C-alpha positions in Angstrom: 64.9 45.3 116.1 64.1 46.3 119.5 61.8 49.7 120.0 61.4 49.5 123.6 61.0 52.5 125.3 63.5 53.2 128.1 62.5 56.9 129.0 59.6 59.3 128.5 60.1 63.1 128.6 58.2 64.8 131.5 55.2 66.6 130.5 55.3 65.0 127.0 52.3 64.0 125.0 53.0 60.5 125.7 53.4 60.8 129.5 50.1 62.3 129.5 48.6 59.6 127.5 50.1 57.2 130.0 52.6 55.4 128.0 54.8 53.3 130.2 58.7 53.0 130.3 59.5 49.4 129.3 56.7 49.1 126.7 57.5 48.5 123.1 56.2 50.7 120.6 54.8 48.7 117.6 52.9 51.0 115.5 51.8 54.6 114.8 48.2 55.3 113.3 48.5 51.6 112.1 52.1 52.0 110.6 54.9 49.8 111.8 57.8 51.6 113.6 61.1 50.2 112.3 63.4 53.2 112.8 63.8 56.9 113.8 62.5 58.1 110.4 59.2 56.0 111.2 58.9 57.5 114.5 59.3 61.1 113.2 57.1 60.8 110.1 54.2 58.9 111.7 54.1 60.8 115.0 54.1 64.0 113.2 50.2 64.5 113.4 48.3 66.1 115.9 46.7 62.6 116.8 48.9 59.7 117.1 47.4 56.4 117.9 49.9 54.0 119.4 49.9 50.3 119.4 52.1 49.1 122.3 53.5 45.9 123.9 53.6 45.7 127.6 56.2 43.9 129.5 53.7 41.0 130.0 53.3 40.5 126.4 50.0 42.3 126.2 48.9 44.7 123.4 47.3 47.8 124.1 46.3 51.4 122.5 46.7 54.7 123.5 46.0 58.2 121.7 48.4 61.1 122.0 46.8 64.3 121.5 49.7 67.2 120.7 50.6 70.2 118.6 51.4 69.0 114.9 54.8 68.2 114.6 55.6 68.0 118.3 57.6 65.2 119.5 55.8 62.4 121.7 58.5 62.4 124.0 59.8 58.7 123.7 63.2 57.6 124.0 64.4 54.0 122.9 67.3 51.6 123.6 68.6 50.9 120.0 70.8 53.1 117.8 68.3 53.2 114.6 65.7 54.7 117.2 68.3 57.4 118.5 69.0 59.8 116.0 72.0 61.1 117.9 74.1 58.2 116.6 74.4 56.9 113.2 74.0 53.7 111.2 77.2 51.7 111.4 77.1 50.3 108.1 78.5 53.4 105.8 76.8 52.4 102.6 78.2 54.0 99.6 74.9 55.3 98.6 73.8 56.8 102.2 72.6 60.3 102.1 73.6 61.0 105.4 76.8 59.1 106.7 78.6 59.4 103.0 77.6 63.1 102.1 81.0 64.8 101.6 81.4 68.3 103.1 80.6 71.0 100.9 79.4 69.4 98.1 76.3 67.1 96.5 77.2 63.7 97.0 75.3 62.4 93.6 77.4 64.9 91.6 80.6 63.3 92.8 79.3 59.8 92.1 78.3 60.7 88.7 81.8 62.2 88.0 83.6 59.1 89.6 81.6 56.6 87.5 79.7 54.9 90.4 76.5 54.4 88.3 76.1 51.7 85.8 74.3 53.6 82.8 71.7 51.6 80.7 70.8 53.7 77.8 67.2 53.4 76.1 66.2 50.7 78.5 63.0 49.1 80.3 63.5 47.2 83.4 61.2 44.2 84.1 61.2 43.4 87.9 60.1 40.8 90.3 59.7 42.0 93.7 59.1 39.5 96.5 57.3 41.3 99.5 57.5 40.5 103.0 54.3 38.2 102.7 56.0 36.2 100.2 54.0 37.2 97.2 55.8 38.4 93.9 54.7 41.9 92.5 55.6 42.3 88.9 56.6 45.7 87.3 58.3 47.8 84.8 60.7 50.5 85.2 60.9 53.1 82.7 60.4 56.9 82.1 56.9 58.5 81.3 56.5 61.7 79.6 55.2 64.5 81.9 53.5 66.4 79.0 51.1 63.5 79.3 50.6 63.9 83.1 48.0 66.2 84.6 46.9 66.0 88.2 44.0 68.2 87.8 40.7 66.6 88.7 38.7 65.7 85.6 41.9 65.7 83.4 41.6 63.9 80.2 45.6 63.1 80.3 46.8 59.5 79.9 48.5 59.9 83.3 46.0 61.1 86.2 46.3 61.3 90.0 44.2 59.1 92.0 43.8 61.3 94.8 43.6 65.3 95.3 47.0 67.1 95.0 47.9 69.2 97.8 49.6 72.3 96.0 51.7 73.4 99.3 53.5 70.2 99.2 55.1 70.8 96.0 57.6 73.8 96.6 59.6 72.1 99.3 60.0 69.1 97.2 60.7 71.2 93.9 63.4 73.1 96.0 65.3 69.8 96.5 64.7 68.6 92.8 65.6 71.8 91.1 69.4 71.3 91.8 69.5 67.5 91.8 71.5 65.8 88.9 69.4 62.5 89.2 66.1 61.5 90.6 65.7 58.3 92.5 62.1 57.6 92.5 59.4 55.8 94.5 56.4 56.6 92.0 54.3 53.7 91.2 52.0 54.0 88.2 49.2 51.4 87.6 47.6 50.1 84.4 44.4 48.4 84.2 45.1 45.3 82.1 42.9 42.5 83.2 44.2 40.3 80.2 47.7 40.8 81.4 49.2 41.6 78.1 51.7 44.3 79.0 54.0 43.2 81.8 53.1 39.3 82.4 54.3 38.2 79.2 58.0 39.0 80.4 57.5 36.6 83.5 57.9 33.6 81.2 60.9 35.0 79.5 62.6 36.2 82.5 65.1 33.6 82.8 66.5 34.2 79.4 66.8 37.8 79.7 70.1 40.0 80.6 69.9 40.2 84.6 70.6 43.3 85.8 70.1 42.8 89.7 69.3 40.2 92.1 69.7 40.8 95.9 67.8 40.8 99.2 66.4 44.2 100.7 66.9 45.4 103.7 64.5 45.8 106.8 62.4 42.7 105.8 61.5 44.3 102.4 61.9 40.7 100.7 64.1 40.4 97.3 64.1 41.9 94.1 65.4 40.9 90.5 65.5 43.0 87.7 66.2 42.1 83.8 66.8 44.4 80.8 64.0 44.3 78.1 65.2 43.6 74.3 64.5 45.7 71.6 61.7 43.4 70.5 60.3 43.1 74.1 60.1 47.2 74.3 58.2 47.0 71.2 55.5 44.4 72.6 55.2 46.5 75.7 54.7 49.9 73.6 52.3 47.9 71.4 50.3 46.3 74.4 50.1 49.9 76.0 48.9 51.4 72.9 46.3 48.4 73.0 44.9 49.6 76.5 43.8 53.1 75.1 41.8 52.2 72.2 38.1 53.0 72.1 37.4 49.2 72.1 39.2 48.7 75.4 37.5 51.7 77.0 34.0 50.1 76.0 35.0 46.7 76.9 36.4 47.8 80.6 34.2 50.8 81.5 31.4 50.7 78.9 32.2 54.1 77.7 32.9 55.3 74.1 34.5 58.6 72.9 36.3 59.5 76.0 39.9 60.3 76.7 41.6 57.0 77.7 43.3 56.8 81.0 46.5 54.9 80.7 48.1 55.4 83.8 46.8 56.1 87.4 49.1 57.1 90.0 49.2 54.4 92.8 52.2 56.0 95.0 54.3 59.3 94.8 51.7 61.5 93.3 53.3 64.5 94.7 56.7 63.6 93.5 55.5 63.2 90.2 53.6 66.6 90.4 57.0 68.1 91.8 58.5 66.7 88.4 56.0 68.2 86.3 56.4 71.5 88.1 60.2 71.6 87.7 59.8 70.6 84.1 56.9 73.5 83.5 59.7 75.8 85.0 62.5 74.8 82.8 60.0 75.2 79.8 59.7 79.0 80.1 61.5 81.0 77.4 62.1 77.8 75.2 61.0 76.7 72.1 59.0 73.5 71.5 62.1 72.2 69.8 64.3 73.1 72.8 62.2 72.0 75.8 60.9 69.0 74.3 64.6 67.6 74.3 64.8 68.2 78.1 65.7 65.4 80.3 63.5 66.9 82.9 60.5 66.1 80.5 60.4 62.6 81.7 60.1 60.9 84.9 61.5 57.5 86.2 58.6 55.4 87.5 57.5 51.6 88.1 54.5 50.3 86.3 52.4 48.0 87.9 49.3 46.1 86.4 46.2 46.8 88.8 45.3 43.3 88.5 48.6 41.8 89.9 47.8 39.1 92.4 50.4 40.7 95.0 48.8 44.2 94.7 46.5 44.5 97.7 44.2 47.6 98.3 43.4 47.9 102.0 41.0 50.6 103.0 41.4 53.5 105.5 39.0 54.1 108.0 38.0 57.1 110.0 37.7 58.0 113.4 35.9 61.2 114.6 36.8 63.0 118.1 34.9 65.4 120.1 31.7 64.4 118.1 28.1 64.5 118.9 26.8 61.3 117.9 23.4 62.4 117.4 24.2 65.7 115.6 26.3 63.5 113.2 23.5 61.0 112.6 21.2 63.9 112.1 23.6 65.5 109.6 24.1 62.0 107.6 20.4 61.8 107.2 20.0 65.5 106.2 22.8 64.8 103.5 21.0 61.6 102.4 17.3 61.3 103.1 17.0 57.8 101.7 19.5 56.5 103.9 18.5 53.7 106.3 20.1 51.6 109.1 21.4 48.2 108.4 22.8 46.4 105.4 21.4 46.8 101.7 21.9 47.6 98.2 24.2 50.7 97.9 27.0 52.1 100.1 26.9 50.2 103.2 29.2 51.9 106.0 29.7 50.4 109.7 29.9 53.0 112.5 31.2 52.3 115.9 29.8 54.3 119.0 29.8 53.9 122.5 30.8 50.2 122.2 28.3 49.1 119.6 28.3 48.5 116.0 25.9 49.7 113.5 25.3 49.9 109.8 23.8 52.5 107.5 23.2 52.1 103.7 23.0 54.8 101.3 21.0 53.5 98.3 21.4 55.0 95.0 24.8 57.0 95.8 26.0 60.1 94.0 29.6 58.9 94.0 31.4 55.6 93.4 32.8 54.9 96.5 31.4 54.6 99.9 34.2 56.5 101.1 33.2 59.6 99.1 29.8 59.4 100.3 31.2 59.2 104.1 33.8 61.9 103.6 31.5 64.8 102.3 29.4 64.5 105.5 32.4 64.4 108.0 34.1 67.2 106.4 30.8 69.3 106.3 30.2 68.2 110.0 33.8 69.2 111.3 33.3 72.7 109.6 30.0 73.2 111.1 30.6 71.8 114.8 34.1 71.5 115.1 36.0 68.4 116.4 38.9 66.4 114.5 39.1 63.6 112.2 42.1 61.0 111.9 42.5 58.3 109.3 43.1 54.9 110.6 44.6 51.4 109.4 42.9 48.3 110.8 39.7 47.3 111.7 40.6 46.5 115.9 42.2 50.1 116.4 39.1 51.9 114.5 36.7 50.0 116.7 38.7 50.5 119.8 39.1 54.1 119.2 35.6 54.8 118.0 34.1 53.1 121.1 35.5 55.8 123.4 33.3 58.5 124.9 32.9 61.3 122.3 34.4 59.4 119.4 32.7 57.6 116.5 34.5 55.0 114.1 33.7 54.6 110.6 34.7 51.3 108.9 34.8 51.4 105.2 34.6 48.5 102.6 37.8 47.7 100.7 37.7 49.2 97.5 37.8 46.7 94.6 40.6 46.7 92.1 37.9 46.9 89.4 36.6 50.4 90.7 39.9 52.5 90.6 40.1 53.1 87.0 36.2 53.8 87.0 36.0 55.8 90.0 39.0 58.2 88.6 37.2 58.5 85.2 33.8 59.1 86.7 34.6 61.3 89.9 37.8 62.8 88.8 40.0 61.9 91.8 39.5 59.5 94.9 38.6 61.1 98.1 41.7 61.7 100.2 43.0 58.6 102.3 40.8 56.2 100.3 43.3 53.0 100.4 46.8 52.0 101.0 48.8 49.4 99.0 50.5 47.0 101.4 52.9 47.7 104.0 55.8 50.2 104.2 58.5 47.7 103.8 56.8 46.8 100.8 56.9 49.9 99.1 59.6 50.7 96.1 63.2 50.9 97.3 65.4 53.7 95.8 67.3 51.4 93.4 67.1 53.1 89.8 68.2 56.5 89.0 68.0 58.6 86.1 69.8 61.8 85.1 67.5 64.9 85.1 70.1 67.3 83.7 72.2 67.3 80.5 
């Protein structure tokens, strides 16, 4: 699909940044742009780093500075990049094209029997990603009484990054009156011996197939299989085995601590919203009443942290309007034992004025290098001003960090074995620590669950 720029609004951020008509918009802040939703979403931030392809086929990068939420001022030549038109597919499930006037479409779909209902079910899925790899997962519901996003919580289900409370109310406004949920939440389990999901792979061909089809927008392919009662019991027993004190000792070398079974890999604010709505409904009810509420549960996909198709990619940092010497002085003040060069501890590459250097912090206080760096960045910006942006991709980070007044920081990828250990030790990860694959490999809205009686 083409994202050729056909016009640029006068006096817009894109015009000021030197974007040219005829160029193709490839990505914003490292995120591929495939439609107007991507363009609006990823172009919302006050700093937008655009990857463009010129008419001659060369790729270049520009930075647009603007007010938060201000449009970049780009116009495109395809209907999916033009919000004034609509998709011609007229899909039954479309929230825009098929929304009946004056009513909530999902209530009508429920009344008309559009959905096929599978009671008391778990679904094993095989998701072929855009890179050809197969990600294996389980679709089921989790108990929100076992979820707590508070840092340092001892709950079985925990957030991996800090939860921004201001993001919950607008989401709750939507969920509060919704009859069903179509989730994109992904929970991770730490199962190095592959005891929970992987036994289903060999058995899949003999299971009841629920769906099998290609996904739109280069999203790959998905197959879903319903588990038998015996298989559901086996999954429950295997999950319970991950929470034993013996398992905690084997994986994390700790004993007598609250076990962590599920770490939220994606969709934490959606899960936090589900929790908030459930807590609202609990008010004034007896335990017997609120424990029977459908809102007590949330539908999720569970994936093994050790699935070969699951890849963690680092998210780098670029500082704008920074005094290089002041920042390095602040870094050394925070870590007096830090030294330039690579060594044991947390090693961070920083780019400035076209040069690349490394700095190492021996005996770090936190689990991850991103945590070591982020604390210094936050304090520096508070004391001195400037801006920070979070960037996908080494090349973009180096290019932006080399420009006058900027600094770029390239962080090492977080090992999968570090995720659960860090959440247990530090509470939550620093914001924007990692991403899991490309946008087209995220969960699609396929499975639904009723959240009202």
